[in-house]
FIZADO-488969 format. One record per residue (C-alpha): residue in three letters; x, y, z. Coordinates in steps of 0.5 Angstrom, whole numbers, padded with zeros to 4 digits, always signed. Example, Ala and Ser with C-alpha at 12.3 -4.5 7.8 and 13.67 -1.06 7.14 Angstrom:
<nodes>
ALA+0025-0009+0016/SER+0027-0002+0014/
</nodes>
This chain:
<nodes>
MET+0005+0070+0139/LYS-0001+0073+0136/LYS+0004+0078+0133/LEU+0009+0073+0130/LEU+0003+0069+0127/SER+0001+0075+0124/ILE+0007+0077+0121/VAL+0008+0070+0118/LEU+0002+0070+0115/CYS+0003+0076+0111/LEU+0010+0074+0109/THR+0006+0068+0106/MET+0001+0072+0102/MET+0006+0076+0099/VAL+0010+0070+0097/ILE+0004+0067+0094/THR+0002+0074+0091/SER+0009+0075+0088/CYS+0009+0068+0085/ASP+0003+0069+0081/ILE+0006+0076+0079/PHE+0012+0073+0076/GLN+0009+0066+0073/VAL+0011+0066+0066/GLU+0007+0062+0061/GLU+0011+0058+0056/PRO+0010+0061+0049/GLU+0006+0056+0044/TYR+0010+0055+0038/GLU+0007+0052+0031/VAL+0011+0051+0024/ARG+0006+0051+0018/LEU+0009+0048+0011/ASP+0006+0050+0004/GLN+0005+0042+0002/ASN+0005+0036+0006/LYS+0006+0030+0001/ILE+0010+0031-0005/THR+0012+0026-0010/MET+0019+0027-0014/PHE+0023+0023-0019/VAL+0030+0022-0017/GLY+0034+0027-0019/GLU+0029+0033-0019/GLU+0029+0038-0014/VAL+0023+0042-0010/GLU+0023+0048-0006/VAL+0018+0048+0000/SER+0017+0054+0004/GLY+0015+0054+0011/SER+0013+0059+0017/ALA+0013+0059+0024/TYR+0008+0062+0029/CYS+0008+0064+0036/ASP+0001+0064+0040/GLY-0002+0065+0033/GLU+0002+0071+0031/GLN+0007+0069+0025/ILE+0014+0070+0026/GLU+0018+0075+0021/SER+0023+0071+0017/PRO+0024+0065+0022/GLN+0030+0061+0022/LEU+0027+0054+0021/THR+0032+0047+0022/TRP+0031+0042+0016/GLU+0032+0034+0017/SER+0031+0028+0013/SER+0030+0021+0016/ASP+0034+0018+0010/PRO+0039+0023+0006/SER+0040+0017+0002/VAL+0033+0018-0001/ALA+0032+0025-0001/ALA+0037+0031+0002/VAL+0034+0037+0004/HIS+0037+0044+0006/ASP+0033+0050+0008/GLY+0027+0047+0005/HIS+0031+0045-0002/ILE+0029+0038-0003/GLU+0033+0034-0008/ALA+0031+0026-0009/VAL+0037+0022-0009/GLY+0034+0015-0009/LEU+0028+0011-0009/GLY+0024+0011-0003/ARG+0019+0015+0002/VAL+0022+0019+0007/LYS+0020+0025+0012/ILE+0023+0032+0012/THR+0021+0035+0018/ALA+0022+0043+0019/LYS+0023+0045+0026/TYR+0023+0052+0030/GLU+0024+0052+0037/ASN+0020+0046+0040/ALA+0015+0046+0034/GLN+0016+0042+0028/LYS+0012+0039+0022/ASP+0013+0034+0017/ILE+0012+0032+0010/THR+0012+0026+0007/VAL+0016+0025+0000/ASP+0016+0019-0004/CYS+0022+0019-0009/VAL+0020+0015-0015/GLY+0024+0014-0022/GLU+0024+0010-0029/ILE+0025+0003-0028/THR+0025-0003-0034/SER+0020-0007-0036/GLU+0023-0013-0033/LYS+0023-0010-0026/ALA+0016-0008-0027/ASN+0014-0015-0028/SER+0018-0018-0023/PHE+0012-0016-0018/ASP+0018-0014-0013/GLU+0015-0009-0008/LYS+0020-0005-0009/TYR+0017-0003-0015/VAL+0010-0004-0015/ASN+0005-0005-0009/ILE+0001-0011-0008/PHE-0005-0011-0004/GLY-0008-0017+0000/ARG-0005-0024+0001/TYR-0002-0027-0006/TYR+0003-0032-0008/ALA+0008-0033-0014/VAL+0007-0039-0019/ASP+0011-0040-0025/GLY+0009-0035-0030/GLY+0005-0030-0026/LEU+0003-0028-0019/LYS-0003-0031-0016/LEU-0009-0026-0014/ASP-0014-0031-0011/GLN-0017-0026-0006/THR-0023-0022-0006/ALA-0020-0015-0008/ASN-0013-0017-0009/ALA-0010-0011-0013/VAL-0003-0009-0016/GLU-0001-0002-0017/ILE+0004+0000-0022/GLY+0007+0006-0025/ILE+0008+0009-0032/ILE+0011+0015-0036/GLY+0006+0016-0042/THR-0001+0015-0044/SER-0003+0007-0044/LEU-0002+0001-0040/SER-0005-0006-0042/VAL-0005-0012-0037/GLU-0004-0020-0039/LEU-0008-0024-0034/THR-0012-0031-0033/SER-0018-0032-0030/ASP-0021-0038-0028/LEU-0028-0036-0029/THR-0032-0029-0032/SER-0030-0024-0027/TYR-0029-0016-0026/MET-0023-0012-0025/LYS-0024-0004-0023/ILE-0019+0001-0025/TYR-0016+0007-0021/ILE-0012+0012-0025/ASP-0008+0017-0020/GLY-0013+0015-0015/GLU-0019+0017-0019/ASP-0024+0011-0021/ALA-0023+0010-0028/GLY-0029+0004-0029/ARG-0030-0003-0029/ILE-0028-0008-0034/GLU-0031-0015-0035/VAL-0026-0021-0035/SER-0027-0027-0040/SER-0025-0034-0037/GLY-0018-0036-0040/ARG-0012-0032-0042/SER-0013-0025-0045/THR-0010-0018-0045/TYR-0014-0012-0043/LYS-0012-0005-0045/VAL-0014-0002-0038/ALA-0012+0006-0039/ASP-0011+0009-0046/ASN-0010+0016-0048/LEU-0008+0019-0042/GLU-0004+0026-0041/GLU+0003+0025-0042/GLY+0007+0024-0036/PHE+0007+0020-0030/HIS+0001+0016-0027/VAL+0000+0011-0022/ILE-0005+0005-0024/ARG-0009+0001-0019/VAL-0012-0006-0022/VAL-0017-0009-0017/LYS-0020-0016-0018/ASP-0027-0013-0017/THR-0030-0020-0015/GLU-0029-0024-0009/MET-0025-0030-0008/GLN-0030-0036-0009/ASN-0033-0033-0016/ALA-0026-0032-0019/LYS-0018-0033-0018/TRP-0013-0030-0023/THR-0006-0031-0025/LEU-0003-0024-0027/HIS+0002-0025-0032/SER+0005-0018-0034/PHE+0004-0011-0035/ASP+0005-0007-0042/SER+0007+0000-0043/PRO+0012+0004-0047/ARG+0016+0006-0040/PHE+0015+0004-0033/ALA+0016+0008-0027/SER+0016+0006-0019/VAL+0010+0007-0015/PRO+0010+0011-0008/GLU+0010+0006-0002/LYS+0004+0004+0001/SER+0001+0007+0007/GLU+0004+0005+0014/LEU-0003+0004+0016/LYS-0005-0003+0014/ILE-0012-0006+0016/GLU-0015-0013+0015/PHE-0022-0015+0014/ILE-0025-0022+0015/GLY-0032-0023+0013/ASP-0038-0026+0009/SER-0042-0023+0004/LEU-0042-0016+0007/THR-0035-0016+0007/ALA-0034-0019+0000/GLY-0039-0014-0003/TYR-0045-0019-0005/GLY-0050-0015-0009/SER-0047-0008-0007/ILE-0049-0005-0014/GLY-0055-0008-0015/LYS-0062-0006-0013/ARG-0068-0009-0009/GLY-0071-0014-0012/GLU-0065-0016-0017/ALA-0062-0023-0017/TRP-0055-0024-0015/SER-0050-0024-0020/ILE-0043-0023-0021/GLU-0044-0016-0025/ASN-0048-0013-0019/SER-0043-0016-0014/SER-0037-0011-0013/PRO-0032-0011-0007/THR-0030-0004-0008/GLU-0037-0002-0007/ALA-0037-0005+0000/TYR-0035-0002+0007/ALA-0028-0006+0008/TYR-0025-0003+0001/LYS-0029+0004+0002/THR-0026+0004+0009/ALA-0019+0003+0007/GLU-0020+0008+0001/LEU-0022+0013+0006/LEU-0016+0012+0010/GLY-0011+0011+0004/ALA-0009+0005+0008/ASP-0006-0001+0005/PHE-0011-0007+0006/SER-0012-0015+0006/ILE-0019-0018+0005/ILE-0021-0025+0007/ALA-0028-0026+0005/TRP-0033-0031+0003/SER-0040-0030+0002/GLY-0044-0035+0006/ILE-0039-0037+0011/CYS-0040-0038+0018/THR-0035-0038+0024/ARG-0034-0045+0024/ALA-0040-0048+0022/TYR-0043-0050+0015/LEU-0049-0047+0012/TRP-0049-0045+0005/THR-0041-0047+0003/ASP-0037-0053+0005/ILE-0032-0048+0008/ASN-0031-0044+0015/MET-0027-0038+0016/ALA-0023-0042+0022/SER-0020-0046+0017/LEU-0020-0040+0011/TYR-0017-0035+0015/ASN-0010-0039+0016/TRP-0009-0041+0009/LYS-0006-0037+0003/SER-0013-0038-0001/SER-0018-0043-0002/GLU-0014-0046-0008/ASN-0007-0046-0004/THR-0009-0049+0003/GLU-0001-0048+0005/ARG-0001-0044+0012/TYR-0001-0037+0011/GLU+0005-0034+0014/PHE+0003-0028+0019/ASP+0009-0024+0018/ASP+0006-0017+0016/GLU+0002-0016+0022/PRO-0004-0010+0021/ASP-0005-0005+0025/VAL-0013-0006+0025/ILE-0016-0013+0024/VAL-0024-0012+0023/ILE-0028-0018+0024/ASN-0035-0018+0021/LEU-0038-0025+0022/GLY-0044-0028+0025/THR-0050-0026+0020/ASN-0049-0033+0017/ASP-0048-0037+0024/ALA-0055-0034+0025/SER-0058-0037+0019/TYR-0055-0043+0021/ILE-0058-0043+0028/MET-0065-0041+0025/ASN-0065-0046+0019/GLY-0066-0052+0024/HIS-0059-0052+0028/SER-0062-0049+0035/ASP-0057-0053+0038/TYR-0051-0049+0036/LYS-0053-0043+0040/GLU-0049-0047+0046/LYS-0043-0047+0041/PHE-0043-0041+0038/PHE-0040-0037+0043/ASP-0034-0042+0044/HIS-0033-0042+0037/TYR-0033-0035+0036/LEU-0028-0034+0042/GLU-0023-0039+0039/PHE-0023-0036+0033/VAL-0022-0029+0035/MET-0016-0032+0040/ASP-0013-0035+0034/VAL-0013-0029+0030/ARG-0010-0025+0036/LYS-0005-0031+0037/SER-0003-0029+0029/ASN-0003-0022+0031/PRO-0001-0020+0038/ASN-0001-0013+0037/ALA-0007-0011+0033/TYR-0013-0007+0035/ILE-0019-0012+0033/ILE-0026-0009+0032/CYS-0031-0014+0032/ILE-0038-0012+0028/TYR-0044-0015+0027/GLY-0052-0012+0026/VAL-0052-0008+0020/ALA-0056-0013+0016/GLY-0060-0015+0023/GLU-0058-0019+0029/HIS-0060-0025+0033/PRO-0059-0025+0041/THR-0055-0031+0041/VAL-0050-0028+0036/THR-0050-0021+0039/GLU-0049-0024+0046/GLY-0044-0029+0044/ILE-0039-0024+0040/GLN-0040-0018+0046/MET-0038-0023+0051/ALA-0032-0026+0047/SER-0029-0019+0045/ALA-0030-0017+0053/LEU-0025-0023+0055/ILE-0019-0023+0051/ASP-0016-0016+0052/ASP-0017-0008+0052/LYS-0015-0008+0044/VAL-0021-0012+0042/VAL-0028-0008+0042/PHE-0035-0010+0039/ASN-0039-0005+0035/PRO-0035+0001+0037/PHE-0041+0005+0033/GLU-0048+0005+0032/PHE-0051+0001+0026/VAL-0058+0002+0023/PRO-0060-0005+0020/ASN-0061-0005+0013/ALA-0063-0010+0008/GLU-0066-0006+0002/GLY-0061-0009-0003/VAL-0060-0015-0007/ASN-0063-0021-0003/GLY-0063-0017+0003/HIS-0056-0015+0004/PRO-0055-0007+0005/THR-0056-0002+0000/LYS-0049+0002-0003/GLU-0051+0008+0001/ALA-0051+0003+0007/TYR-0044+0001+0006/ASP-0042+0009+0005/GLY-0045+0011+0012/TRP-0042+0004+0015/ALA-0035+0006+0012/LYS-0035+0013+0014/SER-0037+0011+0021/LEU-0031+0005+0021/ALA-0026+0010+0018/GLU-0027+0015+0023/TYR-0027+0010+0029/ILE-0020+0008+0027/GLU-0018+0015+0026/GLY-0019+0016+0033/LEU-0014+0010+0035/ASN-0009+0015+0033/ILE-0004+0009+0031/GLU+0003+0012+0030/
</nodes>
């Protein structure tokens, strides 16, 4: 019996040893391409080169397989891409079990009528907007329109109800601010550019309560469609910290339209860092449901098209991420003779976030508070409310360093920069498809 047991043990060891000997690891393949994003005109052809690697070693003359997500927009054969129609496609190169994508935007010359139709087949619009006779209403904080031109100059005609500012970006680069007078005027927003295709973004760089615009038309010798907006969309909901109150001012300065810039606050900067589509619903002095510095609250404003148009906003384009930055004015309300609001804040905040969730059932919701200091009742209320809804609602996912060194106790520009970087890194870490 002992002899038989010994034989069985020996055979078992031999099997285990032989399995170890003949176990083969799967090779790790990788595809690399010389470009990851291309903008092409319809009719244009571009050659893309690719390479393949096995366990880090380059393979000689690999036979890559190429595919287009929509051949009616861009066709591909052996790395040769041809722009066929307007739109965005993914071109994929494959080798064995590895693949790599290129985003291809196909643009083309369009008529002035198409450009000024404000149809999102031809232009990009950021933030909530609505059409009126004779134009496009841009009431929201940091509303923006991107338009393409073929040439050297662009003018825009618009009406502003009050003095305000526009921020101009040309091919993604900051080209400065222009003061906008009250009334209807035409503004030269780009001039003496290098001849060719350019994408120009015009941003309403003043918050909603301080100016509302009607965009009438663009004027340029030749127009082109623009690359589509990013698939990543972020909605920001907040008060003066989101609206850019005093964001380009200095400590000791009084607030002004001139020293306030939404594009220099954390919300716009976060979207900019991520290249994301965005919408900003922000109002300086606003509370979640109480009334302190203003006769409006976010529970109402969030569901309207704008403060000027209180028709219910249609939530038909759900963002991937919603950032809620409320509570600073609620804390001020408590400390300004309304201590009884301590008992109500949690319920009001929870109701608001649940309303946001109802309108956006799949979005990540990031509740943040504290960069301008905090009140324990508000901190606890937001933290508790965030924990009660679902696992896609989080509170302060990164550490804040309170900052009140700017205009009227608001954060400095440097604080906004750091805040945006941290928020962008967190959103990137969500790995949203």
